[in-house]
C-alpha positions, 0 to 999 in steps of 0.5 A: 467144208467141215474138213476145211474148218477142222484143218484151219482150227488145228493149224491155229492151235499149233501155229504159236512159235516155240519159245525156247528158254534161255540157253547158253550161246553157241560160242559158250557151248563150243568152249564148254565141250571143246568143240572145234571144226574139223578141217578134214570133214570140211566143217564150218560153224555158223555163230552169227545169229543174224546170218543164221536167221537170214539163212532160215528166213530164205526158206520162206514160211516155216510156220507149221512145217516139218523141217529136216536139217542136215548137218546141224553141228552145235544147233545154231540153225536148229534154234532159228528153225524152231523159233520160226514156228516149225511144227517139228525139226528133224536133224541128221548129224554124223558127228557124235561130238554134238550129242550134248549140244543137240540133246540140250536143245531137244530137252529145251523144246516141247515134247516131239518138236525135235528129233535127232538121227545119227548117220551119214546123210549121203546114205540116209533114207528120208522116205518115212521120216514124216507123217504119211498124211503129209504126202501130196501128189507131185502136181499138187502144191509143195507139201509142208516139208522143207530141207535146210542145211549148212553143208560141209564142202566135202559132201555138197556136190555129191549130195546135191547130185544124189538128191537131184537124182532122187527128185527125178525119180520122186524117191527119198523125201520126195515121195512126199511131193515137191519138197524144196531145199535151202542149202549153203554151197561153196562158191564154185558149186553155187556158181555152177548151180545158177549158171545160165547158158553160155556162161563159163561156169555152165556144166552138167550140174547146172543143166540137171539142177535147172531142169528139175528145180527153180534155182535161186541164189539168195545171198552171199555169206560175208567173209566166206566163199559160200552162197545160200541157194534155194531149190524149188521143185 
Protein backbone atom coordinates (compact mmCIF):
# COMPACT_ATOMS: atom_id res chain seq x y z
CA UNK A 1 0.00 0.00 0.00
CA UNK A 2 2.82 2.42 0.85
CA UNK A 3 4.48 1.66 -2.48
CA UNK A 4 1.24 2.47 -4.35
CA UNK A 5 0.85 5.80 -2.57
CA UNK A 6 4.45 6.78 -3.27
CA UNK A 7 4.10 5.94 -6.96
CA UNK A 8 0.89 7.91 -7.31
CA UNK A 9 2.47 10.91 -5.62
CA UNK A 10 5.49 10.85 -7.91
CA UNK A 11 3.28 10.59 -10.98
CA UNK A 12 1.10 13.50 -9.90
CA UNK A 13 4.15 15.73 -9.53
CA UNK A 14 5.57 14.82 -12.95
CA UNK A 15 2.24 14.76 -14.81
CA UNK A 16 2.20 18.48 -15.61
CA UNK A 17 2.76 18.75 -19.39
CA UNK A 18 5.87 20.58 -20.56
CA UNK A 19 5.06 24.11 -21.71
CA UNK A 20 7.50 25.09 -24.39
CA UNK A 21 8.39 28.77 -24.77
CA UNK A 22 7.50 30.46 -28.07
CA UNK A 23 9.62 28.91 -30.82
CA UNK A 24 10.06 29.70 -34.52
CA UNK A 25 7.68 27.76 -36.75
CA UNK A 26 8.99 24.70 -38.55
CA UNK A 27 8.67 26.49 -41.87
CA UNK A 28 10.76 29.40 -40.57
CA UNK A 29 13.42 27.04 -39.24
CA UNK A 30 13.64 25.21 -42.55
CA UNK A 31 14.10 28.53 -44.35
CA UNK A 32 16.57 29.84 -41.78
CA UNK A 33 18.84 26.79 -41.99
CA UNK A 34 18.12 26.15 -45.69
CA UNK A 35 16.89 22.65 -45.03
CA UNK A 36 15.22 20.75 -47.86
CA UNK A 37 13.93 17.19 -47.93
CA UNK A 38 16.43 14.94 -49.70
CA UNK A 39 14.67 12.67 -52.18
CA UNK A 40 17.50 10.13 -52.14
CA UNK A 41 16.82 9.64 -48.41
CA UNK A 42 13.03 9.51 -48.96
CA UNK A 43 12.61 12.37 -46.52
CA UNK A 44 9.18 13.95 -46.14
CA UNK A 45 8.71 16.81 -43.70
CA UNK A 46 5.40 17.17 -41.87
CA UNK A 47 4.64 20.85 -41.25
CA UNK A 48 0.91 20.84 -40.52
CA UNK A 49 0.45 21.15 -36.75
CA UNK A 50 -3.00 19.52 -36.85
CA UNK A 51 -1.68 16.53 -38.78
CA UNK A 52 1.32 16.22 -36.50
CA UNK A 53 -0.95 16.35 -33.47
CA UNK A 54 -3.19 13.67 -34.97
CA UNK A 55 -0.24 11.30 -35.43
CA UNK A 56 0.92 11.80 -31.85
CA UNK A 57 -2.64 11.49 -30.52
CA UNK A 58 -2.88 8.11 -32.29
CA UNK A 59 -0.25 6.82 -29.87
CA UNK A 60 -2.75 7.21 -27.04
CA UNK A 61 -1.87 8.53 -23.60
CA UNK A 62 1.74 9.75 -23.44
CA UNK A 63 1.44 11.27 -19.98
CA UNK A 64 4.52 10.39 -17.96
CA UNK A 65 5.76 8.02 -20.70
CA UNK A 66 9.22 7.61 -22.17
CA UNK A 67 9.01 8.07 -25.93
CA UNK A 68 11.54 7.16 -28.59
CA UNK A 69 11.00 9.08 -31.82
CA UNK A 70 12.80 7.81 -34.89
CA UNK A 71 13.73 10.22 -37.67
CA UNK A 72 12.55 13.47 -36.02
CA UNK A 73 13.91 15.72 -38.78
CA UNK A 74 13.31 19.36 -37.79
CA UNK A 75 11.39 18.28 -34.68
CA UNK A 76 7.71 18.87 -35.44
CA UNK A 77 6.46 15.59 -33.98
CA UNK A 78 8.94 15.99 -31.12
CA UNK A 79 7.27 19.24 -30.07
CA UNK A 80 3.87 17.58 -30.00
CA UNK A 81 5.15 14.61 -27.97
CA UNK A 82 6.61 16.96 -25.37
CA UNK A 83 3.45 19.04 -25.18
CA UNK A 84 1.38 15.90 -24.51
CA UNK A 85 3.17 15.31 -21.23
CA UNK A 86 5.86 12.75 -22.04
CA UNK A 87 8.32 12.32 -19.21
CA UNK A 88 11.19 12.12 -21.68
CA UNK A 89 11.54 11.98 -25.45
CA UNK A 90 14.61 10.38 -26.99
CA UNK A 91 15.17 11.07 -30.68
CA UNK A 92 17.31 9.07 -33.10
CA UNK A 93 18.36 10.99 -36.18
CA UNK A 94 20.85 10.16 -38.91
CA UNK A 95 20.96 13.52 -40.69
CA UNK A 96 23.27 15.95 -38.88
CA UNK A 97 21.72 18.88 -40.79
CA UNK A 98 19.04 18.92 -38.08
CA UNK A 99 21.53 19.51 -35.28
CA UNK A 100 20.56 23.18 -34.87
CA UNK A 101 16.78 22.67 -34.91
CA UNK A 102 16.82 19.71 -32.53
CA UNK A 103 19.23 21.34 -30.10
CA UNK A 104 17.11 24.49 -30.13
CA UNK A 105 14.16 22.38 -28.97
CA UNK A 106 16.27 20.51 -26.42
CA UNK A 107 17.47 23.79 -24.93
CA UNK A 108 13.89 25.06 -24.70
CA UNK A 109 12.82 22.02 -22.64
CA UNK A 110 13.32 21.39 -18.97
CA UNK A 111 16.61 19.64 -18.25
CA UNK A 112 16.49 15.93 -19.12
CA UNK A 113 13.21 16.12 -21.04
CA UNK A 114 14.87 15.50 -24.42
CA UNK A 115 17.86 13.45 -25.51
CA UNK A 116 19.38 13.34 -28.98
CA UNK A 117 21.21 10.35 -30.45
CA UNK A 118 22.90 10.58 -33.82
CA UNK A 119 22.97 7.35 -35.78
CA UNK A 120 21.21 4.96 -38.12
CA UNK A 121 18.08 3.53 -36.52
CA UNK A 122 18.53 0.36 -38.57
CA UNK A 123 21.50 -0.58 -36.41
CA UNK A 124 20.58 1.28 -33.22
CA UNK A 125 20.29 -0.74 -30.01
CA UNK A 126 17.61 0.68 -27.70
CA UNK A 127 17.91 -2.04 -25.04
CA UNK A 128 19.53 0.34 -22.51
CA UNK A 129 17.94 3.61 -23.59
CA UNK A 130 15.50 3.94 -20.69
CA UNK A 131 15.71 3.38 -16.91
CA UNK A 132 15.88 -0.27 -15.93
CA UNK A 133 13.01 0.21 -13.49
CA UNK A 134 10.76 0.80 -16.51
CA UNK A 135 11.03 -2.88 -17.47
CA UNK A 136 8.00 -5.12 -17.06
CA UNK A 137 7.41 -8.81 -17.62
CA UNK A 138 6.24 -9.74 -21.13
CA UNK A 139 2.90 -11.02 -19.84
CA UNK A 140 2.36 -7.87 -17.80
CA UNK A 141 0.80 -4.64 -19.13
CA UNK A 142 2.87 -2.66 -21.66
CA UNK A 143 5.57 -0.50 -20.06
CA UNK A 144 5.27 3.28 -20.09
CA UNK A 145 7.40 3.44 -23.22
CA UNK A 146 6.34 4.25 -26.79
CA UNK A 147 7.95 4.36 -30.22
CA UNK A 148 6.72 7.01 -32.66
CA UNK A 149 8.05 7.93 -36.08
CA UNK A 150 7.37 9.40 -39.49
CA UNK A 151 9.51 6.86 -41.32
CA UNK A 152 11.41 7.61 -44.52
CA UNK A 153 9.97 5.41 -47.25
CA UNK A 154 13.33 3.87 -48.09
CA UNK A 155 13.77 2.29 -44.65
CA UNK A 156 10.22 1.58 -43.51
CA UNK A 157 9.96 -2.00 -44.79
CA UNK A 158 13.40 -3.29 -43.71
CA UNK A 159 13.06 -1.46 -40.39
CA UNK A 160 9.66 -2.89 -39.47
CA UNK A 161 10.85 -6.39 -40.43
CA UNK A 162 13.92 -5.93 -38.24
CA UNK A 163 11.80 -4.66 -35.37
CA UNK A 164 9.23 -7.43 -35.69
CA UNK A 165 12.08 -9.92 -35.49
CA UNK A 166 13.26 -8.17 -32.32
CA UNK A 167 9.71 -8.34 -30.91
CA UNK A 168 9.64 -12.11 -31.50
CA UNK A 169 12.90 -12.48 -29.56
CA UNK A 170 12.09 -9.81 -26.94
CA UNK A 171 15.25 -7.94 -27.89
CA UNK A 172 16.21 -4.30 -28.50
CA UNK A 173 13.66 -1.96 -26.85
CA UNK A 174 11.38 -4.96 -26.30
CA UNK A 175 13.63 -6.08 -23.44
CA UNK A 176 11.48 -3.55 -21.53
CA UNK A 177 8.28 -5.43 -22.37
CA UNK A 178 5.53 -5.06 -24.97
CA UNK A 179 6.45 -1.59 -26.24
CA UNK A 180 3.88 -0.33 -28.82
CA UNK A 181 4.72 1.52 -32.06
CA UNK A 182 2.91 4.32 -33.89
CA UNK A 183 4.49 4.78 -37.32
CA UNK A 184 3.77 6.17 -40.76
CA UNK A 185 4.17 3.95 -43.81
CA UNK A 186 3.75 4.46 -47.52
CA UNK A 187 0.48 3.13 -48.90
CA UNK A 188 1.84 -0.17 -50.26
CA UNK A 189 3.50 -1.16 -46.98
CA UNK A 190 0.52 -0.05 -44.89
CA UNK A 191 -1.85 -2.13 -47.01
CA UNK A 192 0.32 -5.21 -46.52
CA UNK A 193 0.52 -4.66 -42.78
CA UNK A 194 -3.27 -4.57 -42.34
CA UNK A 195 -4.33 -6.96 -45.13
CA UNK A 196 -6.73 -9.72 -44.09
CA UNK A 197 -6.55 -13.30 -45.29
CA UNK A 198 -7.44 -13.73 -48.99
CA UNK A 199 -6.92 -10.02 -49.75
CA UNK A 200 -4.65 -9.23 -52.68
CA UNK A 201 -2.15 -7.35 -50.50
CA UNK A 202 -1.78 -10.28 -48.08
CA UNK A 203 1.91 -11.18 -47.75
CA UNK A 204 4.54 -12.57 -45.41
CA UNK A 205 4.74 -9.10 -43.84
CA UNK A 206 0.98 -9.23 -43.09
CA UNK A 207 1.31 -12.61 -41.41
CA UNK A 208 4.42 -11.69 -39.43
CA UNK A 209 3.01 -8.35 -38.21
CA UNK A 210 -0.43 -9.68 -37.32
CA UNK A 211 0.99 -12.76 -35.58
CA UNK A 212 3.09 -10.58 -33.27
CA UNK A 213 0.95 -7.45 -32.98
CA UNK A 214 -2.51 -6.00 -33.12
CA UNK A 215 -2.14 -3.87 -36.28
CA UNK A 216 -4.47 -0.88 -36.53
CA UNK A 217 -4.86 1.53 -39.41
CA UNK A 218 -5.43 4.84 -37.62
CA UNK A 219 -5.91 7.23 -40.56
CA UNK A 220 -4.72 8.24 -44.02
CA UNK A 221 -2.57 11.34 -44.40
CA UNK A 222 -4.29 13.70 -46.87
CA UNK A 223 -2.44 14.47 -50.08
CA UNK A 224 0.15 11.73 -49.50
CA UNK A 225 0.32 8.03 -50.19
CA UNK A 226 0.96 7.58 -46.49
CA UNK A 227 -0.88 5.89 -43.64
CA UNK A 228 -0.54 6.08 -39.87
CA UNK A 229 -0.35 2.57 -38.38
CA UNK A 230 -0.30 1.55 -34.72
CA UNK A 231 1.17 -1.80 -33.69
CA UNK A 232 0.18 -2.95 -30.23
CA UNK A 233 2.08 -5.95 -28.90
